[in-house]
C-alpha positions as CSV (number, residue, x, y, z in Angstrom):
1,M,-22.8,44.8,-25.2
2,D,-23.2,45.5,-28.9
3,Y,-19.7,45.0,-30.2
4,Q,-20.6,46.4,-33.6
5,I,-21.2,49.8,-32.0
6,V,-18.0,49.6,-30.1
7,E,-16.1,48.8,-33.3
8,Q,-17.8,51.8,-35.0
9,Y,-16.5,54.2,-32.4
10,R,-13.0,52.8,-32.2
11,P,-10.6,55.7,-32.8
12,H,-8.9,55.7,-36.1
13,Y,-5.9,57.9,-36.9
14,E,-4.1,58.5,-40.1
15,F,-0.9,60.5,-40.4
16,N,0.9,61.7,-43.5
17,S,4.6,62.0,-43.3
18,A,4.5,65.7,-42.2
19,D,2.0,64.8,-39.4
20,V,4.2,62.1,-37.9
21,R,7.0,64.6,-37.1
22,D,4.6,67.1,-35.6
23,F,2.8,64.4,-33.6
24,L,6.1,63.0,-32.2
25,T,7.3,66.5,-31.3
26,F,4.0,67.1,-29.4
27,Y,4.2,63.6,-27.8
28,V,7.7,64.1,-26.5
29,R,6.7,67.5,-25.0
30,F,3.6,66.0,-23.6
31,L,5.5,63.2,-21.9
32,E,8.0,65.7,-20.5
33,V,5.2,67.8,-19.0
34,S,3.3,64.8,-17.7
35,L,6.2,63.6,-15.7
36,T,6.4,66.9,-13.8
37,I,2.7,67.1,-12.9
38,E,2.0,63.8,-11.3
39,E,1.4,65.5,-8.0
40,Y,-1.7,67.3,-9.2
41,P,-4.9,65.3,-8.7
42,E,-6.8,68.1,-10.4
43,I,-5.1,67.3,-13.7
44,E,-5.6,63.6,-13.3
45,L,-9.3,64.1,-12.6
46,A,-9.7,66.5,-15.6
47,V,-8.0,64.0,-18.0
48,S,-9.9,61.1,-16.6
49,R,-13.3,62.9,-17.1
50,Y,-12.3,64.1,-20.5
51,C,-11.4,60.6,-21.6
52,K,-14.6,59.2,-20.0
53,E,-16.7,61.7,-21.9
54,A,-15.1,61.0,-25.2
55,A,-15.7,57.2,-24.7
56,Q,-19.4,57.8,-24.0
57,H,-19.8,60.3,-26.9
58,G,-21.4,63.3,-25.4
59,D,-21.6,64.1,-21.7
60,V,-21.5,67.8,-20.9
61,V,-21.2,67.0,-17.2
62,D,-17.9,65.2,-17.6
63,L,-16.4,68.0,-19.7
64,M,-17.5,70.7,-17.2
65,I,-16.1,68.6,-14.3
66,S,-12.8,68.6,-16.2
67,L,-12.8,72.3,-16.5
68,E,-13.9,73.0,-12.9
69,S,-11.3,70.7,-11.4
70,L,-8.5,72.6,-13.2
71,L,-9.7,76.2,-12.9
72,V,-12.1,76.7,-10.0
73,P,-10.9,75.5,-6.6
74,E,-13.4,78.0,-5.0
75,E,-16.9,76.9,-4.1
76,E,-18.8,80.2,-5.0
77,G,-19.3,82.0,-8.3
78,I,-18.3,78.9,-10.2
79,A,-20.1,79.6,-13.5
80,F,-18.7,83.1,-13.8
81,K,-15.1,82.3,-12.7
82,L,-15.0,79.2,-14.9
83,S,-16.2,81.0,-17.9
84,Q,-13.8,83.9,-17.4
85,R,-10.8,81.7,-16.8
86,V,-11.5,79.5,-19.7
87,A,-11.9,82.5,-22.0
88,N,-8.6,84.0,-20.9
89,L,-6.4,80.9,-21.3
90,P,-6.8,80.2,-25.1
91,G,-8.6,83.5,-26.0
92,L,-6.1,85.5,-28.0
93,D,-8.3,88.5,-28.8
94,A,-11.3,90.2,-27.0
95,N,-13.9,88.9,-29.5
96,Y,-12.8,85.3,-29.1
97,R,-12.6,85.6,-25.3
98,E,-16.2,87.0,-25.2
99,E,-17.4,84.1,-27.4
100,L,-15.7,81.6,-25.2
101,F,-17.0,83.2,-22.1
102,K,-20.6,83.0,-23.3
103,K,-20.3,79.5,-24.7
104,V,-18.8,78.1,-21.4
105,K,-21.4,79.9,-19.3
106,D,-24.2,78.4,-21.5
107,F,-22.7,74.9,-21.2
108,Y,-22.4,75.4,-17.5
109,G,-26.1,76.2,-17.4
110,L,-26.8,73.0,-19.3
111,R,-24.6,71.0,-17.0
112,S,-26.5,72.5,-14.0
113,R,-29.9,71.7,-15.4
114,T,-28.7,68.1,-16.3
115,V,-27.2,67.5,-12.8
116,H,-30.3,68.9,-11.0
117,G,-32.7,66.8,-13.0
118,A,-34.4,69.2,-15.4
119,T,-37.1,67.3,-17.2
120,K,-37.9,69.9,-19.9
121,V,-35.3,70.6,-22.6
122,R,-35.1,74.2,-23.9
123,P,-34.6,74.8,-27.6
124,R,-31.3,76.6,-26.8
125,E,-30.1,73.6,-24.9
126,I,-30.8,71.3,-27.9
127,N,-28.6,73.6,-29.9
128,L,-25.9,73.4,-27.2
129,G,-26.0,69.7,-27.2
130,Q,-25.2,69.7,-30.9
131,Q,-22.1,71.9,-30.2
132,L,-20.6,69.4,-27.8
133,D,-17.5,69.1,-30.1
134,D,-16.8,72.8,-29.4
135,L,-16.8,72.2,-25.7
136,R,-14.6,69.0,-26.2
137,E,-12.0,71.1,-28.1
138,I,-12.1,73.9,-25.5
139,T,-11.6,71.4,-22.7
140,R,-8.7,69.8,-24.6
141,K,-7.0,73.1,-25.0
142,V,-7.5,74.1,-21.4
143,I,-6.2,70.7,-20.1
144,L,-3.0,71.0,-22.2
145,S,-2.6,74.7,-21.2
146,V,-2.9,74.0,-17.5
147,M,-0.6,71.0,-17.8
148,A,2.1,73.2,-19.3
149,L,1.6,75.9,-16.7
150,A,1.5,73.5,-13.8
151,A,4.7,71.8,-14.9
152,E,6.4,75.2,-14.9
153,S,5.0,76.8,-11.7
154,G,2.6,74.5,-9.8
155,M,-1.1,74.7,-9.1
156,G,-1.4,76.1,-5.6
157,Q,-3.7,79.0,-4.5
158,E,-1.4,81.3,-6.4
159,F,-2.5,79.5,-9.6
160,A,-6.1,80.6,-9.1
161,L,-5.0,84.2,-8.3
162,L,-2.8,84.2,-11.5
163,L,-5.9,83.2,-13.5
164,N,-7.8,86.1,-12.0
165,D,-5.0,88.5,-12.6
166,M,-4.7,87.6,-16.3
167,C,-8.2,89.0,-16.8
168,F,-7.0,92.5,-16.2
169,D,-3.4,92.4,-17.3
170,D,-2.9,92.0,-21.1
171,D,0.8,91.4,-20.7
172,L,0.4,88.7,-18.1
173,R,-2.3,87.0,-20.2
174,T,-0.1,87.1,-23.3
175,S,2.8,85.7,-21.2
176,L,0.7,82.9,-19.7
177,Q,-0.7,82.0,-23.1
178,A,2.7,81.8,-24.6
179,R,3.9,79.5,-21.8
180,A,0.7,77.4,-22.1
181,A,1.1,77.1,-25.8
182,L,4.0,74.6,-25.2
183,L,1.5,71.8,-25.8
184,L,-0.9,73.6,-28.1
185,R,1.3,74.2,-31.1
186,F,0.6,70.8,-32.6
């Protein structure tokens, strides 16, 4: 193991006085929510894969597993359903939802090619690999959103149906986004 590289990637955080208050508020809310969702292995898997990916600096497969575990319990139509559900959770307007939908669908395609052993990298995939920070941020927002929603109402089959319904009901989407924002404000 090259400890100089490990040291180079060690997280470093600096807070100014205003940041400390905001972070502590977030952290208290996060702890409250995390205590109520221990029964959901989907969230545990998502957080574990998200953290693993961050430690390895760039694995689209782990980030997509995080998203899939939270949003797609079904076994068919995964790419479309995942892209649609991700777009609707943090997407406040139609343009942003469309952008998120396309981006997640493209990342899912890259994940599929990676998992299935593609040997030739397409130019578009090289560009996607350089946008991994975008996927990391999307995944972080989705994990926190799902944690907040699950703490409030659980994650059974009704959760997947609710995610479907929010695609067609603007009031429901706005309501769920407001409830999910519990952990996203900071």
